[in-house]
C-alpha positions in Angstrom: 17.2 -2.4 3.9 19.6 -1.6 1.1 22.7 -1.5 3.3 21.9 -5.1 4.3 21.6 -6.2 0.7 24.8 -4.5 -0.4 26.8 -6.2 2.4 25.0 -9.6 2.4 28.3 -11.5 1.9 29.6 -10.3 5.3 29.1 -12.8 8.0 26.2 -12.1 10.3 24.5 -9.5 8.1 21.7 -11.9 7.1 20.8 -12.4 10.8 20.9 -8.7 11.5 18.7 -8.1 8.4 16.1 -10.7 9.5 15.9 -9.1 13.0 15.6 -5.6 11.6 12.9 -6.6 9.2 10.9 -8.3 12.0 10.9 -5.1 14.1 11.0 -2.4 11.4 7.8 -0.8 9.9 9.6 -0.8 6.5 7.9 -3.1 4.0 10.5 -5.2 2.2 10.1 -7.4 -0.9 13.8 -8.2 -1.5 13.3 -11.9 -0.7 9.9 -12.3 -2.4 10.7 -10.6 -5.7 14.5 -10.4 -6.3 14.1 -10.3 -10.1 12.3 -6.9 -10.0 15.5 -5.0 -9.5 16.6 -2.6 -6.7 14.9 0.5 -8.1 11.4 -1.0 -8.4 11.8 -2.8 -5.0 12.7 0.5 -3.4 9.7 2.3 -4.9 7.4 -0.5 -3.7 9.0 -0.3 -0.2 8.4 3.4 0.0 4.8 3.2 -1.2 3.7 0.2 0.8 5.5 1.5 4.0 3.5 4.8 3.6 0.3 2.9 3.1 0.9 0.7 6.2 1.8 3.6 8.4 -1.1 5.9 7.4 -3.9 3.4 8.0 -4.6 5.1 11.3 -5.5 8.3 9.4 -7.8 6.8 6.8 -11.4 7.9 6.8 -13.2 4.7 6.0 -16.6 5.0 4.5 -19.3 2.4 3.9 -20.7 1.8 0.4 -23.9 3.6 1.4 -22.0 6.7 2.8 -20.0 6.9 -0.4 -23.2 6.6 -2.5 -24.9 9.4 -0.5 -21.8 11.6 -0.9 -21.7 11.1 -4.7 -25.4 11.9 -5.0 -24.9 15.1 -3.0 -22.2 16.1 -5.4 -24.7 15.8 -8.3 -23.6 12.5 -9.6 -26.0 10.1 -11.4 -25.9 6.4 -12.3 -24.1 5.6 -9.1 -22.9 2.1 -8.4 -21.0 1.5 -5.1 -20.1 -1.8 -3.6 -17.5 -3.6 -1.5 -14.9 -5.0 -3.9 -11.2 -5.6 -4.3 -9.6 -2.7 -2.4 -12.5 -1.8 -0.1 -15.4 0.3 -1.4 -15.4 0.9 -5.1 -17.7 3.3 -6.8 -18.6 4.5 -10.3 -20.8 7.4 -11.2 -21.5 10.0 -13.9 -21.8 13.7 -13.7 -23.6 15.4 -16.5 -22.5 18.9 -17.3 
């Protein structure tokens, strides 16, 4: 992605970039958030691309399964529910 940005003034690079973005698994925010700067945009691209490509390997759990697992680990005051980023849970472990 960065080579396209560095050479964007060369005729035809914009078209090649759009085609590449359409078919590439790399997540790109250059057009959406140009004010963030290249370093932060690069970090976001790496992290979000990793998240996108590893979805197949995630072990999704229901709120009930997560609650049972926390209880088996000796946790108390367990709250688990579906929220912002999937299943969220809070618990305490007394020592």
